[in-house]
C-alpha positions as CSV (number, residue, x, y, z in Angstrom):
1,X,-7.0,-2.3,-13.6
2,X,-7.1,-5.4,-15.7
3,X,-5.2,-8.7,-15.1
4,X,-3.6,-11.3,-17.3
5,X,-4.5,-15.0,-17.5
6,X,-2.4,-15.7,-14.4
7,X,-4.4,-13.3,-12.3
8,X,-1.6,-10.8,-11.8
9,X,-2.4,-7.2,-12.4
10,X,-1.1,-5.6,-15.6
11,X,1.3,-2.7,-15.1
12,X,0.9,0.2,-17.4
13,X,3.4,0.2,-20.3
14,X,5.7,3.1,-20.7
15,X,7.8,5.3,-18.4
16,X,6.8,6.0,-14.8
17,X,7.2,9.5,-13.2
18,X,10.0,9.9,-10.8
19,X,8.8,10.7,-7.3
20,X,9.7,14.0,-5.7
21,X,10.6,14.4,-2.0
22,X,7.5,15.2,0.1
23,X,5.3,14.9,-3.0
24,X,5.7,11.4,-4.4
25,X,4.1,11.3,-7.9
26,X,1.3,13.7,-7.0
27,X,3.0,16.4,-9.1
28,X,2.0,14.7,-12.3
29,X,-1.8,15.3,-12.0
30,X,-1.7,17.6,-9.0
31,X,-3.9,15.1,-7.0
32,X,-4.0,13.6,-3.5
33,X,-3.4,16.8,-1.6
34,X,-0.8,18.3,-3.8
35,X,-1.7,21.9,-2.9
36,X,-1.8,21.0,0.8
37,X,1.7,19.4,0.5
38,X,3.0,22.5,-1.2
39,X,1.7,24.7,1.6
40,X,3.1,22.3,4.2
41,X,6.5,22.2,2.6
42,X,6.6,26.0,2.2
43,X,5.5,26.5,5.8
44,X,7.9,23.9,7.1
45,X,10.9,25.3,5.2
46,X,10.1,28.8,6.4
47,X,9.8,27.6,10.0
48,X,13.1,25.7,9.8
49,X,14.7,28.8,8.2
50,X,13.5,30.9,11.1
51,X,14.8,28.4,13.7
52,X,18.1,28.2,11.9
53,X,18.5,32.0,11.9
54,X,17.9,31.9,15.6
55,X,20.6,29.3,16.1
56,X,23.0,31.4,14.0
57,X,22.2,34.4,16.1
58,X,23.1,32.5,19.2
59,X,26.3,31.5,17.6
60,X,27.1,35.0,16.6
61,X,26.4,36.2,20.2
62,X,28.8,33.6,21.4
63,X,31.5,34.9,19.2
64,X,30.7,38.5,20.3
65,X,30.8,37.5,24.0
66,X,34.2,35.9,23.3
67,X,35.4,39.3,22.3
68,X,37.4,38.1,19.3
69,X,37.4,41.4,17.6
70,X,35.4,43.2,15.0
71,X,37.2,41.6,12.0
72,X,36.2,38.1,13.1
73,X,32.6,39.2,13.5
74,X,32.6,40.7,10.1
75,X,34.2,37.6,8.5
76,X,31.6,35.3,10.2
77,X,28.7,37.4,9.0
78,X,30.2,37.7,5.5
79,X,30.9,33.9,5.3
80,X,27.3,33.0,6.2
81,X,25.8,35.6,3.9
82,X,28.0,34.6,0.9
83,X,27.6,30.9,1.5
84,X,23.8,31.3,1.9
85,X,23.6,33.2,-1.4
86,X,25.6,30.6,-3.2
87,X,23.6,27.8,-1.7
88,X,20.3,29.5,-2.7
89,X,21.5,29.8,-6.3
90,X,22.8,26.3,-6.4
91,X,19.5,24.9,-5.0
92,X,17.4,27.1,-7.2
93,X,19.3,25.9,-10.3
94,X,18.9,22.3,-9.2
95,X,15.1,22.7,-9.6
96,X,15.4,23.3,-13.4
97,X,18.4,21.2,-14.4
98,X,20.3,18.2,-13.1
99,X,23.3,19.3,-11.0
100,X,26.8,18.2,-11.9
101,X,27.8,15.5,-9.3
102,X,31.4,16.6,-9.3
103,X,30.6,20.2,-8.8
104,X,28.1,19.3,-6.1
105,X,30.7,17.2,-4.3
106,X,33.2,20.1,-4.4
107,X,30.6,22.5,-3.0
108,X,29.3,20.2,-0.2
109,X,31.0,22.2,2.6
110,X,29.9,25.5,1.2
111,X,26.3,24.3,0.8
112,X,26.3,23.0,4.4
113,X,27.4,26.4,5.7
114,X,24.8,28.2,3.5
115,X,21.9,25.9,4.5
116,X,19.7,28.9,5.1
117,X,19.9,29.8,1.4
118,X,18.8,26.3,0.4
119,X,15.9,26.4,2.8
120,X,14.8,29.7,1.4
121,X,15.0,28.4,-2.1
122,X,12.7,25.5,-1.1
123,X,10.2,28.1,0.4
124,X,10.2,30.3,-2.7
125,X,9.9,27.4,-5.1
126,X,6.9,26.0,-3.2
127,X,5.0,29.2,-3.8
128,X,4.8,28.3,-7.5
129,X,5.3,24.5,-7.8
130,X,6.7,21.5,-6.1
131,X,10.5,21.9,-5.9
132,X,11.9,20.1,-9.0
133,X,8.6,19.7,-10.7
134,X,9.5,21.6,-13.8
135,X,12.6,19.5,-14.4
136,X,10.8,16.2,-13.7
137,X,7.8,17.1,-15.8
138,X,10.0,18.0,-18.8
139,X,12.0,14.7,-18.4
140,X,8.8,12.7,-18.0
141,X,7.1,14.2,-21.1
142,X,10.2,13.6,-23.1
143,X,10.2,10.0,-21.9
144,X,6.5,9.7,-22.8
145,X,7.2,11.1,-26.3
146,X,10.1,8.6,-26.8
147,X,8.0,5.8,-25.7
148,X,5.1,6.8,-28.0
149,X,7.5,7.0,-31.0
150,X,9.0,3.5,-30.2
151,X,5.6,1.9,-29.8
152,X,3.7,3.4,-32.7
153,X,2.8,0.7,-35.3
154,X,3.5,1.0,-39.0
155,X,0.5,0.8,-41.3
156,X,0.5,-1.7,-44.1
157,X,2.5,-4.7,-44.9
158,X,6.1,-3.8,-45.8
159,X,6.5,-6.9,-47.9
160,X,3.8,-5.7,-50.3
161,X,5.6,-2.4,-50.8
162,X,6.3,-1.7,-54.4
163,X,9.9,-1.3,-55.2
164,X,11.1,1.4,-57.6
165,X,13.1,0.1,-60.5
């Protein structure tokens, strides 16, 4: 890296990539242990999913021991299944486009109940890429293109341009 006349290092011109959780900016060039991080995040999310399912099983057994009735048991299982499916879809969509903040705020409770679905979405996305890499790569490349268009120099002197009469 070069430095200017004051001895401070020059920063590269142009947009900088946005860091991803657990990956930083390694997703840009797939360097510095990117594959190992993907494997680690996938294994971690799968392990946390398994532990979460175990906790949910204990909660279900507690409800069953309380002998609240078959309808309550069915409603609890349906609630967690539906909320997990909706959380999976919401998390999966968030990897390819920016979520609407208002909609996300409205779904916060539902997403908290369906946390198993979000964890599974992280696991499955890590099998192909870093979660959110596709969205961030597209935005970063668009920013690079905009920066290149802004900084390209014109050729020739515009004052010597011949005017049509």
